[in-house]
N, C-alpha and C positions, 0 to 999 in steps of 0.2 A: 600144172596145178591151177593156174588162173582160169584156163578153159573149163576145168571141172567145176570150179566155183560158179562160173557164168552159166554153165549148163544147169546146175542145181538151182540157181536163182531163177532162171527162166522157167524151169519145170514147176517150181513152187508158185511163181506168179501165175502161170497158166492154170494150175490147179485151183488157186484161190478165185480167179475170175471166172473159171468154168463153173464153179459153184454159184456165182452170181448169175451167170447165164441161165442155169437151170432154175434158180429161184425166181427170176423175173419172168421167164417163159411160163413157169407153172402158175404164176399169178394172172397171166393174161387170160381173159375170158371169165364170164361170171355165171354161165348157165350150166347146170348139172343135167346131163342127159338121162332119160329114163332107161331103166335096165340095171345091170349089175353095178354095184358100187365101184368107184374108181380104183380102190385097192385090189379089186378082183382081176383087173387087167394088168398086162405086163407093163412096167414103168416106161420103157423106151417106146413101146407102141402107143401108150397113152400120150406121151410127150409129142410124138409125131402126128397122131390123129387129132389131138386137142380135145377139149371138153365139149365141142359142138356136137349136137345130136343129129344134124343133117349133113348131107354131102357137101353143101355149099360152104358151111363153116369149117368142115374138115379140110376142104380144098384150100380155103383161105389160110388156115393154120400151116399147111404144108408149104405154101408159097412164102409165108412169113419166115418159117424156119430155114427154108432154102435160101431166101434173100439174106438172112442173118449170117449164115455160113459163108456165102459168097462175099458179102461186104466185109466180114472179118478177115477173110483170106486176102482180099485186095488191100485192106488197110495194113496188114502185116507185110505184104510185098512192097508197099510204098514206103513204109517207115523202117522195116526190119525189126520192129519191136513186137513181141508176141502179146504183151499186155494191151497195147493199143488195138491190135486186131480183135482181142476178146472183148474189150470195152465197146468197140464198134458193133460187134455181134450182139452184145447186150442191148445196145441202143436201138437196134432195128425192131425187135418185138417190144422193147420197153417204152419207146416213144409213143406209139398209138395207145398203149395202156395208160400212160400218164396223161396224155392229151385228152383221152376219152373220159377223164374223171367226171363223174356226174351222169354219164350217159346210161349206166346200168340202173341208177335210181330213177332217172327219167323214164326209162323203158318200163320199170316196175310200176311206176305211177300210171302210165298209159295202160298197162295190162290190168291193173285194179279198176281203172275207169271202164275198161272193156268188160270186166267181170260184172260190174254193176249194171251196165247196159244189157249184157246177156241175161242177167237175172231178171230184169224187167220184162224182157221178151219171153223168157221161160214162164214167168208169172202169167202173161197174157195168153200164151198158148195153152197152159195147163187149165186156165179158166174155162176153156171150151169143153172140158170134160174128158180130155184125152188122158191116158195113163202117163206115168212119169217117163218111161222109155220113149213112147211116141212123142211126148212133148219135147224131149231133148233132141230127137231126130228132126222134129219139125222146126227147130231153130237153126239148123245147119246153114240154110241159105241166107240168113240175115245176121249171123254171128259176126261181131267186130273182127277186123283183120288181125288185131294183136293177139287174139286167143283162138283164131280160127283152126289152127292145126290141132290144138289140144281138144277142142270141142268135137271136131270131126273124128279124132281118135277115140274119144269117149263114146260117141254114137256107134262107131265101128265095133268097139268092144262089146257094147250091149247087144248089138245085132249078131255078133259072133257067138253069143252064149255065155259071156262072162256074168258072174254074179253081180247084180247091180251095186252092192256095197263095195266090192273089190274094184269095179270100174270107176266108181266115184272117188274112192280113196286114191287110186292111181292118177285121176284127173287133178285132185287137190295137190298131190305130190309134185306133179309137173308144173303147176302154177306156182306153188311154193310161197303162199302168202296167207296170213290168218284171215283176211277178208274172204278169200275163196274157201277157207276152211269152214267159215260160218255158213256159206251157201251149201256146201256139201253136207255139213252136219244136219242142216234142216232137211235136205233131201233124204238122207239116210234114216232120220227119225220118221219121215213120212212113209218109208218103206214098211215100217212095222206098225205105225199108228194109224195111217190112212185117214188122218183128220181132214176136215174141210177148210182149215185155216192156212193151208200152205201158201196160198196167194198173198195173204196178209203178211206172213212171215217173210216171204221173198221180197215183198215191197219194202218192209222195214230194213232188211239187209241191204237192198239197193240204195235206199236213202242214206244208210250209214256208210256205204261205200263212197257215195258222193262227198260226204263230210270228211271221210278219211283222205280222199284225193285232194280236197281243198287244203287240209292241214299239211299234208306232205309237200304240196307245192309252195306253201308259205315257208316251210322250213328250208326247202331247196333254195329259195330266193335269198335266204340269210347265209347260205354257204358259198356265196359268190366270191368273197374275198380270199378264203383259203384255197379255192380252186384256181383263182387267178395266180396265186403264189406258185402252185404246182406247175402251171403252164409257163410261167416266167422262168422258174428254175430249169424246166425241161428245155426251153429255148436257149438258155444260157449254156447248158450242157452241150447241146448240139453245136452252138457257135464255137465253143472251146475245142471240141473234137475236130470240127472242120478247119479251124485255124491251125491246129496241130498237124493235120494232114497236108495242108498247103505249105506251111512254114516249118520246114524240118529243123531249123535252128531253134525253134521254140521248145521242141521235145528232145533235142540232142542231149541235155544233161541227164535225161532219164534212160540213156542208152547203156549205162553201166548196170551191173547186177544190183547194186544198192538202189540205183534210180528206178529200176523195175519194181523192186519191193516197195519203194515209196509210192510209185504210181498205183500199185495194187492197193495199198492202204488208202490213198486219197480217193481212188475210184470207188472202193467199197464204202467208205464213209459218205461220199456224196450220193451214191445210189441209196444207201440206207436213209439219208436225209429226205430224199425225194419220196421214198416209200412211206416214211413216217408222216410227212406233210400230207400226202394223199390220203392216208388212213384217217387223219383228223378231219378231212373234208367229207368223209363218207358216213352216212347214218348207220346206227346199229341195225343188224338184220332182225326184222320182227319175229317174235317167237310164235311158232305154230303149236297147235294143240291136238291135231289129228295124227294118228300113227301112220306109218308107211304101209302100203298094201302088202299082203302076204301072197306071193306068187302061187303057193300051193292051194290057195282057196279061190283062185280066180275063176276057174271054169266050174260051172254047175254040174 
């Protein structure tokens, strides 16, 4: 009877913490790849491949998941406690996600700065009298590195026969920021209006992008304190887990079925606290105003 109760407790604890593993791993990564929406792919395949749109990011995700499984198995073998193994498995992908707080916003700021720089270059190239498609292709060699892949893909789509409007909407969707939406909206309007003030409009948008970058960087500087709290709590979590793996006397009281349930509750509460503090240190996602491209209208 006692063995049955222990088995039920272990299975319950494993199920609870497995949910935490999936939740934390699903939150790792901030970039949405072009193509079908995430829900269109099989869940397990999406979890294994990750949200990265290029092979390097997918390879990194697979190594991270493999490392999490290996670390969790080793922790279980060392302690004999399934919940400890699952908490260690959560810590492997969760730690870089928590320590990397602010990197996604910093990357977004750098990309918007790159969009502003690319807009200025597009303005200069279009002033020579070239058409819009030729102007975009002409900026490929000087496009900032942060958006080089997206601009090259935009030029390739235009040269492959995509409708200019669909190619521009796809470009805006990949950048995913309202500042880029302004640039794309001006280019789409130019497709129908063919006015002579495109350069002035692009120059104004580039200046507004610079002001937006300055504002976001100022806000980022004020978020230092909550992000330090995230890193501190993450470090404390790692130290506690490491001490528990080295000193088995410390975690011996959790070896009972009740102890495993208590460890599950404490682990879930602490992970929830870390996620909550991290969310407070992140700015809200800027609202976009351009629609997503329609794949059926892409090719002329």
